[in-house]
KOLTORMAR-955446 format. One record per residue: residue in three letters; x, y negated, z negated of N, C-alpha, C in turn. Coordinates in steps of 0.02 Angstrom, whole numbers, plus 50000, padded with zeros to 5 digits. Atoms other than C-alpha are relative to their C-alpha. Layout:
+------+-------+-------+-------+-------+-------+-------+-------+-------+-------+
: code :  n_xx :  n_yy :  n_zz : ca_xx : ca_yy : ca_zz :  c_xx :  c_yy :  c_zz :
+------+-------+-------+-------+-------+-------+-------+-------+-------+-------+
:  ALA :     X :     Y :     Z :     X :     Y :     Z :     X :     Y :     Z :
...
+------+-------+-------+-------+-------+-------+-------+-------+-------+-------+
END
This chain:
+------+-------+-------+-------+-------+-------+-------+-------+-------+-------+
: code :  n_xx :  n_yy :  n_zz : ca_xx : ca_yy : ca_zz :  c_xx :  c_yy :  c_zz :
+------+-------+-------+-------+-------+-------+-------+-------+-------+-------+
:  MET : 50026 : 50047 : 50037 : 50070 : 50424 : 50618 : 49958 : 50018 : 49930 :
:  ARG : 50037 : 49968 : 50047 : 49942 : 50526 : 50529 : 50047 : 50031 : 49946 :
:  VAL : 49965 : 49949 : 50054 : 50076 : 50633 : 50433 : 50027 : 49921 : 49961 :
:  ALA : 49968 : 50056 : 50051 : 50148 : 50450 : 50367 : 49944 : 49967 : 49954 :
:  LYS : 50054 : 50011 : 50042 : 49982 : 50393 : 50312 : 49985 : 50052 : 49960 :
:  THR : 50007 : 49949 : 50044 : 49945 : 50555 : 50238 : 50041 : 50003 : 49940 :
:  VAL : 49937 : 50002 : 50043 : 50109 : 50559 : 50147 : 49987 : 49936 : 49946 :
:  LEU : 50004 : 50053 : 50045 : 50082 : 50380 : 50077 : 49931 : 50002 : 49952 :
:  PHE : 50058 : 49990 : 50029 : 49900 : 50415 : 50037 : 50012 : 50043 : 49938 :
:  ILE : 49973 : 49953 : 50050 : 49954 : 50570 : 49929 : 50048 : 49968 : 49950 :
:  LEU : 49954 : 50029 : 50052 : 50090 : 50469 : 49840 : 49982 : 49938 : 49967 :
:  GLY : 50043 : 50046 : 50033 : 49991 : 50330 : 49812 : 49947 : 50027 : 49943 :
:  ILE : 50027 : 49966 : 50039 : 49856 : 50431 : 49733 : 50026 : 50025 : 49943 :
:  SER : 49950 : 49960 : 50056 : 49993 : 50542 : 49620 : 50020 : 49948 : 49957 :
:  LEU : 49985 : 50041 : 50043 : 50058 : 50379 : 49567 : 49963 : 49961 : 49960 :
:  ALA : 50060 : 50035 : 50035 : 49900 : 50289 : 49504 : 49993 : 50041 : 49956 :
:  GLY : 50013 : 49953 : 50047 : 49861 : 50443 : 49421 : 50050 : 50002 : 49949 :
:  TYR : 49933 : 49992 : 50044 : 50035 : 50452 : 49338 : 49980 : 49929 : 49949 :
:  ALA : 49996 : 50066 : 50028 : 50008 : 50266 : 49287 : 49934 : 50007 : 49950 :
:  LEU : 50062 : 49995 : 50038 : 49837 : 50310 : 49210 : 50016 : 50048 : 49937 :
:  PHE : 49997 : 49951 : 50049 : 49910 : 50447 : 49104 : 50071 : 49996 : 49955 :
:  THR : 49929 : 50027 : 50060 : 50090 : 50359 : 49030 : 49980 : 49957 : 49953 :
:  GLU : 49978 : 50059 : 50044 : 50122 : 50238 : 48901 : 49998 : 49942 : 50034 :
:  GLU : 49982 : 50063 : 49962 : 50183 : 50112 : 49018 : 49988 : 49994 : 50061 :
:  PRO : 50007 : 50006 : 49951 : 50086 : 50090 : 49166 : 50020 : 49947 : 50050 :
:  SER : 49982 : 50060 : 49976 : 50155 : 49926 : 49208 : 50086 : 50020 : 50037 :
:  LYS : 49931 : 49983 : 49959 : 50337 : 50012 : 49267 : 49977 : 50043 : 50063 :
:  VAL : 50027 : 49989 : 49944 : 50226 : 50103 : 49403 : 49971 : 49965 : 50057 :
:  MET : 50049 : 50044 : 49952 : 50132 : 49973 : 49475 : 50038 : 49976 : 50064 :
:  PRO : 49972 : 50021 : 49949 : 50260 : 49905 : 49579 : 50012 : 50032 : 50060 :
:  PHE : 49992 : 49952 : 49958 : 50286 : 50061 : 49667 : 49937 : 50015 : 50028 :
:  VAL : 50071 : 49992 : 49972 : 50095 : 50085 : 49693 : 49981 : 49944 : 50049 :
:  LEU : 50011 : 50064 : 49943 : 50091 : 49906 : 49767 : 50043 : 50007 : 50066 :
:  LEU : 49943 : 49999 : 49951 : 50244 : 49932 : 49883 : 49954 : 50056 : 50048 :
:  ILE : 50040 : 49946 : 49962 : 50136 : 50100 : 49934 : 49943 : 49986 : 50042 :
:  LEU : 50066 : 50029 : 49979 : 49972 : 50015 : 49968 : 50018 : 49955 : 50052 :
:  GLY : 49978 : 50044 : 49937 : 50062 : 49878 : 50068 : 50025 : 50034 : 50064 :
:  CYS : 49988 : 49962 : 49933 : 50136 : 50012 : 50188 : 49959 : 50025 : 50034 :
:  PHE : 50054 : 49961 : 49972 : 49985 : 50109 : 50188 : 49941 : 49950 : 50055 :
:  MET : 50044 : 50029 : 49973 : 49879 : 49969 : 50240 : 50029 : 49965 : 50074 :
:  ILE : 49972 : 50029 : 49951 : 50008 : 49895 : 50374 : 49991 : 50065 : 50053 :
:  LEU : 50008 : 49939 : 49952 : 50006 : 50076 : 50447 : 49935 : 50008 : 50031 :
:  LYS : 50061 : 49993 : 49972 : 49821 : 50072 : 50454 : 49983 : 49947 : 50035 :
:  SER : 50012 : 50065 : 49943 : 49813 : 49898 : 50537 : 50034 : 50019 : 50081 :
:  ILE : 49964 : 49991 : 49931 : 49942 : 49967 : 50673 : 49949 : 50058 : 50045 :
:  ASP : 50044 : 49957 : 49968 : 49812 : 50119 : 50699 : 49942 : 49967 : 50038 :
:  GLU : 50066 : 50028 : 49981 : 49669 : 49994 : 50700 : 50011 : 49965 : 50082 :
:  PHE : 49991 : 50021 : 49939 : 49750 : 49903 : 50835 : 50005 : 50022 : 50052 :
:  ASN : 49991 : 49970 : 49956 : 49775 : 50031 : 50944 : 49931 : 50025 : 50026 :
:  LYS : 50066 : 49995 : 49974 : 49595 : 50065 : 50950 : 49953 : 49937 : 50023 :
:  VAL : 50031 : 50061 : 49971 : 49549 : 49869 : 50972 : 49926 : 50008 : 50004 :
:  LYS : 50065 : 50024 : 49995 : 49375 : 49882 : 50922 : 49991 : 49932 : 49968 :
:  HIS : 50011 : 50058 : 50048 : 49373 : 49750 : 50789 : 50064 : 49968 : 49994 :
:  PRO : 49929 : 50041 : 50010 : 49550 : 49627 : 50825 : 49997 : 49972 : 49926 :
:  TYR : 49995 : 50041 : 50062 : 49497 : 49527 : 50667 : 50026 : 50039 : 49939 :
:  VAL : 49992 : 49957 : 50070 : 49502 : 49675 : 50545 : 50070 : 50014 : 50003 :
:  VAL : 49922 : 49994 : 50008 : 49683 : 49700 : 50592 : 50049 : 49931 : 49977 :
:  PHE : 49952 : 50070 : 50034 : 49740 : 49526 : 50542 : 49984 : 50008 : 49923 :
:  PHE : 50030 : 50007 : 50061 : 49631 : 49556 : 50391 : 50057 : 50051 : 49951 :
:  GLN : 49952 : 49942 : 50010 : 49734 : 49728 : 50356 : 50067 : 49987 : 49981 :
:  VAL : 49920 : 50022 : 49991 : 49911 : 49655 : 50398 : 50000 : 49946 : 49939 :
:  GLY : 50005 : 50041 : 50063 : 49865 : 49505 : 50271 : 50000 : 50044 : 49936 :
:  VAL : 50008 : 49960 : 50060 : 49817 : 49631 : 50141 : 50073 : 50038 : 49989 :
:  GLY : 49939 : 49976 : 50008 : 49976 : 49725 : 50183 : 50062 : 49957 : 49963 :
:  VAL : 49940 : 50054 : 50001 : 50100 : 49579 : 50168 : 49989 : 49988 : 49935 :
:  ILE : 49988 : 50026 : 50059 : 50037 : 49516 : 50014 : 49991 : 50062 : 49941 :
:  ALA : 50000 : 49940 : 50043 : 50027 : 49687 : 49926 : 50070 : 50018 : 49999 :
:  ILE : 49914 : 49987 : 50005 : 50232 : 49712 : 49970 : 50015 : 49935 : 49970 :
:  PHE : 49966 : 50071 : 50045 : 50250 : 49520 : 49910 : 49999 : 50017 : 49922 :
:  ALA : 50029 : 49997 : 50065 : 50149 : 49562 : 49746 : 50060 : 50048 : 49975 :
:  SER : 49949 : 49959 : 50021 : 50273 : 49715 : 49730 : 50058 : 49976 : 49994 :
:  TYR : 49922 : 50031 : 49994 : 50437 : 49619 : 49769 : 49988 : 49956 : 49926 :
:  GLN : 50014 : 50030 : 50064 : 50375 : 49504 : 49632 : 50000 : 50039 : 49932 :
:  ALA : 49994 : 49956 : 50055 : 50338 : 49642 : 49497 : 50065 : 50033 : 49998 :
:  PHE : 49934 : 49977 : 50016 : 50506 : 49722 : 49536 : 50040 : 49938 : 49979 :
:  MET : 49949 : 50060 : 50014 : 50601 : 49547 : 49508 : 49978 : 49995 : 49930 :
:  VAL : 50009 : 50013 : 50079 : 50507 : 49535 : 49332 : 50019 : 50069 : 49975 :
:  MET : 49987 : 49939 : 50027 : 50547 : 49718 : 49291 : 50073 : 49995 : 49974 :
+------+-------+-------+-------+-------+-------+-------+-------+-------+-------+
END
């Protein structure tokens, strides 16, 4: 789980940096949103295992699902 979160974090940061320096950042944003959604869902699973604040888990899952849905919509527009 830790390795997957680290890989998604590095991939998301590098894609966001690439989007800043390219001429067409709109072509990279669906990938960044997809990575953000996957990262938030993994983070919510990790938080659910801790069970300190259960309401945070639902918020993080909601953010992850919305990010994946927005990524899907962005891929459809491309």
